[in-house]
C-alpha positions, 0 to 999 in steps of 0.5 A: 446531501445529494450523492455525486453522479459524475465520476470526476465527483464519485472519484473526489469522494474516494479519494477523500475517503481515502485520504482519511484513512490513510491518515489515521493510519499514519497518525498512530505510527510514532506512538506505537512503540511507546505504548508497546512498552506501556503494555509490557513493561519491556525495554524498546529493543524487545518491544521491536519484536512485538512491533514486528508481530503486530505487523505480521498479524495486520499483512496475514489478516488482509492476506487471507480476507481481501479476496473474500472483501473483493468477492462480497463488493462484487456481490453486493457493491462496493458502497456497502463493503467500504462504508463497514471497513470504515466503521470497522476501522473507527471501533479498531482504533477505540479498542486499542486506545483503551487496550489494557493489555498487549492481547488486545493491541493483537485483535486490533491488527487483526481488524485494522487487517480486515478494515485495510483490505477496503483498499480492495472495494476502493479500487474496484470503485475507481475501475467501475467510474473511470473508463478503461483508457483513464483507469492508471490516472485513477488508480494513480488518484488513489496512490496519491491519497496513500502518499499524501495521508502517509505525510500528514499521518505521522506528522500529526501523530507525533504532535498529538503524542505529546499529549500521551500515547492513547490520544493519536488512537482516539482522534484516528478513531474519530476520524474514520467514524467521521468519513463513515458518516461523510461517506454514508451521505456523499458516496453513491454505489458505483456498480450496477445490480446487473452487474453483480454476481454470487459471492463463491468460497471457491474465489473468495481465497488467495489462490482461488482468486489468483486462479480465476483471474489467471484464466484471462490473458496476460494477467497472471505474468502481470500480477506476478510481477506486481509482487516482485514489484511490491517484495521488492519495495520493502526493502524500503520501510523494512530496513531505511531507517536501519540503514541510514542511522547506521551507515550516515548518522542520520538523525531520526529528524532527517529520517522523518524527512526522507519518509516525508520526501517519499510520501511527497514524491508519490503524490505528485507522480500518482496524482499528477504525473500519470496524467501527463506522463503516460500518453506522452510515454505511449500507454501504460505498458511503457510507462511501467516499464520506464518506471520499472526502469528507474526503480532499479536505478533508484535501488543500486543509487541505495545499495551504493551509496557513499553519502547521505544526499545520494540517497535523496538523489535516489528518491527522486526516480520514485517520480518515474517509479510511481507509475509502475503500479497504477499502470499494472493494475489498468492494463490487468483490470482492462481485460478483466470483466466488470462483474471480477474487478473486486475478485481482481482487487482482492487478488492484488491486495493479497500479493501486497500483504503476502509481500508484506509477510515475507519481504520484511525477514528478508531485508532485515536478515540481509542487512544484519548479515552483511552490515555485522562487524564479522561479515566476510563482506560488508556491504549494507546496501544489500537488502537494496541490491537485491530489490534492484534484482528484483526490480528487474526480474519484474520488468522482465516478467511484466515485458514478457507477459504484455508483450503485443499488446498493441503499445508496442 
């Protein structure tokens, strides 16, 4: 097969690669609780604590490995790093499909954390093949792949789970390994040899990567805003199911439908609206500010809603909120040289992972504290009120870091 040469065809290959990866991740979500119960013999409630520990291992591994993966892609190119990650994903799913004890799942989650750092190389690839003024749309395409994948993956996993708890893992392994074969033939290298640089352990760690990219004007402030933004977002995956079940009496099917709605909105926002709204809003800075304002309104709706339908109205604000990350990332990528795009994306992925480590305990603790019968002030929407405050803080930091960038 002749590898694609144009930026558009290369982006299509990366989109498909990320989409298949994300579908694979989503396939196993519905059966994870049952598999944990099967391996440990504990109750479903107790299994949730194992699930939290497994999520921590995944996020911690990704936090540590993302800068390494980014720096390796700056040294050896994006293609070999992406292909390695795809192969590792496939082997990881096979490992978990055959897991005889819970310890194997912890090993699998660590491997998945390493493999999941491939998002770093994928976003660096986008930066390589798109012009600076088109990068937000390119990053949005990657976000759209995640959105579509998390709609299709869990739905497919729920169907496959009816054939056994191990079946979704086997199917996910097959998808990842088929993706590896496809990438081997269809994915061209995007980083020219004269744009590569030596690998350095001093930069290939979260603090070193942040320090390195922080030397570029305004990047550290935007990176801080990205972290606050992502920390605010942790309220959705952490407490959404508990909040909607307890406060509005939603069924599991309605919860699933709401999550599918989120995925669909993100796919539309990042896959389509980034191309339409960012130019009309006057550039990435104004698009990010508009998105942060929209998300703040959405979080306040979640916090103060008195009926379940209001939550769907609040979710619709994510048509704007979906512009935030692609716009911020595009602005950072403009001031970082081509030789350091992997390093930048590694630092960003590490911040995502750090928010995934700190956010869930914080948000679930708030929910438990303010939804308990003995709470001095009952306010189950407290996590979303905090998310609104974090979004406002991200807006203020981002606006200050990008003041005078030429977009107004």
